[in-house]
C-alpha positions in Angstrom: 0.0 0.0 0.0 1.2 3.5 -0.8 2.0 5.7 2.1 1.6 9.5 2.0 2.7 11.8 4.7 1.7 15.5 4.8 4.3 17.8 6.4 3.5 21.2 8.0 6.2 23.8 7.2 6.8 27.5 7.3 5.9 28.9 3.9 5.4 32.3 2.3 5.1 34.3 5.5 2.9 31.7 7.3 2.4 27.9 7.5 1.4 25.4 4.8 1.3 21.6 4.4 3.0 19.8 1.6 3.4 16.5 0.0 6.7 16.0 -1.8 7.3 19.4 -3.4 3.7 20.5 -3.6 2.5 23.2 -1.1 -1.0 24.0 0.0 -2.3 27.5 0.4 -0.7 29.5 3.3 -2.4 29.5 6.7 -1.8 32.1 9.4 -0.8 29.6 12.1 0.8 26.2 12.4 -2.3 24.9 14.2 -4.6 25.9 11.2 -2.2 24.3 8.7 -2.0 21.1 10.8 -5.8 20.9 10.9 -6.1 21.4 7.2 -3.4 18.7 6.6 -5.3 16.3 8.8 -8.5 17.0 6.9 -6.8 16.6 3.5 -5.2 13.3 4.6 -8.6 12.0 5.8 -10.3 12.9 2.4 -7.5 11.3 0.4 -7.9 8.0 2.4 -11.7 7.8 1.6 -12.8 5.3 -1.0 -14.4 6.8 -4.1 -15.6 5.6 -7.5 -13.5 3.6 -10.0 -13.1 5.9 -13.0 -10.9 6.8 -15.9 -8.3 9.5 -15.4 -5.9 11.4 -17.6 -2.6 13.0 -16.5 0.5 14.5 -17.9 3.9 13.2 -16.9 7.1 15.3 -16.3 8.1 14.8 -20.0 4.8 16.2 -21.2 3.3 12.9 -22.3 -0.4 12.3 -21.6 -1.5 9.0 -20.0 -5.0 7.5 -19.5 -5.7 4.8 -17.0 -8.4 3.4 -14.7 -8.1 4.5 -11.0 -9.7 2.1 -8.7 -11.9 3.8 -6.1 -11.0 1.3 -3.4 -7.2 1.6 -3.9 -6.5 4.3 -1.3 -3.1 5.2 0.3 -2.2 5.1 3.9 -2.2 8.8 4.9 -1.2 10.9 7.8 0.5 14.1 9.1 4.2 13.9 10.0 5.0 15.0 13.5 
């Protein structure tokens, strides 16, 4: 199972959460950013519908595949 950890970090004059190199919007406090990260992690772990998706990779190529709605990652917020 894939594991995703959200990190809460100082960012752009406030606080944000991030996964890899992608940042959320900026929040005025660490507490608000942590709450938002926890909520995002919970939403990402919820099962959804199986559906077709399209995405572009780093080289600019487009891909289409079926994303299973029950194939959810293990998520959480890093301490």
